[in-house]
C-alpha positions, 0 to 999 in steps of 0.5 A: 521458538520466538514469536512475532505478533503482527497487528492490523485492522483487517485483511483487506486489499491494501499494501499494509495487509499484503506486507503483513502477510509477507512478513509473517510468512517469511518469519515462519520460514525463518523459524519464528512463530508468526501470529496475525492479529486483526480487529475485524474478521474476513477481508479480501486478503483473508484467503491468503493466510495460507495456514498462518495463525490468525486471532480476531479481536472482533469488529463492531461494525463501527468506523475504523478509527473508533473500532481500533480505539475500542479494541485496545483492552482486547488487544492487550489481553490477546498479547498478554496471552500470546506473550510475543517476543516482538509486536509489529504494528504494520501501518499508521492506522494501528499505532495508537491501538498498539501504543495503548495495549503495550507496556507494563507487564507486556515485555515484547519489543514493539516495532512500528511500521510507518506506511504513509505520509504523516502530513497529508490532510486527507481533505480533513481538518488540520487538527487531524494532522496535528493529532496524527503527528502527536501520536507519531511523536509518542510512538517514536519515543516508546518504540523499540524500532521504527520502520519507514517505507520510504526516504520521504518519511525518513526526512519527516522532522518527527522521524528524522532524528530517529533515523540518525540515532539508528532507532529507525530504518528505511525498509522500502516496500518490495514485490515478489517479481517472479510471482507477479509475472507468473500470475500476470500470464493467467487467463482472464475472462474480461472481453476487453483484454482480448481486443485491440483498443489500448487500455489505461489501468487504474488500481486501488481503493475508491477513496479520495487518496487515490485521486481517481477523479483526475484520472477520469478527466485525464482519460477523457482528454487523452481519448479525444486524441485516440481510441482508449479504454479505462479499466478500474480495479478495486473496491471502495466507498459507495459514495465515491463509486457513485461520484465517479459514475456521475463524472464519467457520464458528464464527460461522455466516457461511461461507455469506455470505462469498466469498474471491475471491483476487487478481483482474485487476480488483478495481474492479467489486467496489468499485463494487458494494459498499455499504461498504468496510471497512479494519480494518488495524492499521497502514499507511503510506498505504492505497491501497485507501482512496483507490481506494474514495473514487475509486469513490464507495464509503462507507468504514469505516476503522481509525484506525490505518490510516496516514493514514486519519484525515487522508484521511477528514477526521477523519470528514467523508468516511467512518467511523473506528473502533477496529481492535480493537473489532469492535462499533465496526466493526459499528456503522460498517458499519450506519451506512454502509448506512443512507441517513439516516446514510451518509457519502459520500466525495463528491469527496474522491479528487480531493485525492489524484489521483496526477498531483500525487504523480508531479509531486512525485516528478519535481521531487524527482529533478530537484532532485537532479541540479541542481548546488548553488549 
């Protein structure tokens, strides 16, 4: 029985964690042994392990980047003990640690999944971008295979040559369409979901990348035109939450916003929402957009949210807007609320059903075990 070790920092509520668990379950169903390896224990997605083997290296309560660096010796020892046939690094943040832990006596084929844009600054120094891209160059040389979650990444100058050579391939994120639709019909005790006032929904971690400050500005502008409420689903940094609370007060919309944090099942909010707003400054391939399409929720998405423009067919299945233009987002929200101008997602989600992506991963991993020639 072949073994795949799947590495990430923590099982938190991110697309990286959701995809790691989906890949592990699919490979187990295909007759492989799948082992999830994380630095930290716990996380919002830990309850979704469903019997999967989980090795915890042991977090130290440090910032993620530092923890990952310090975890390299323990990761190497763990991988040597597991002796996996394939090691999958599931997201950009994990690649440096896997790079340091593999090689030498460890004969596993290593696959690196690029889950996010390499060029974004994140509000930081350009030196950080240069360092990230330098790591990506080394990763690309050392990898047995590269997985890119969008065509945007396939056009990156570092990764494009490996697409041309066949080492890298695009496997877009997928969504379990039937599961999302079934779970969206489950009950929720939030009182706003049973009322008539249209709901704008924002979903994601409260971090700069998600650009929720622009969403609050857009919501305030749209609300001048008609009654609206905004529900924000997702945990995040306390400082960001405090900044958004203060912004809501300054915009005089605090009574019309609810931050509900991380919830066990967010899909009833998708079903009840009149509009899903995704103003991200950058992404790889936004899972929340696919989940909104599967729920049948009209969408306004940022043009810079990874491959959102491709997923939405350049506007055929939802509205695209500049993430730095709150007025454009407000216009998009109002257009999606009006039956005369609304763009419905239709059956677009079926094109991204997760089963297709999972089968492509399986084929890739099995190809690595096939002797050359």
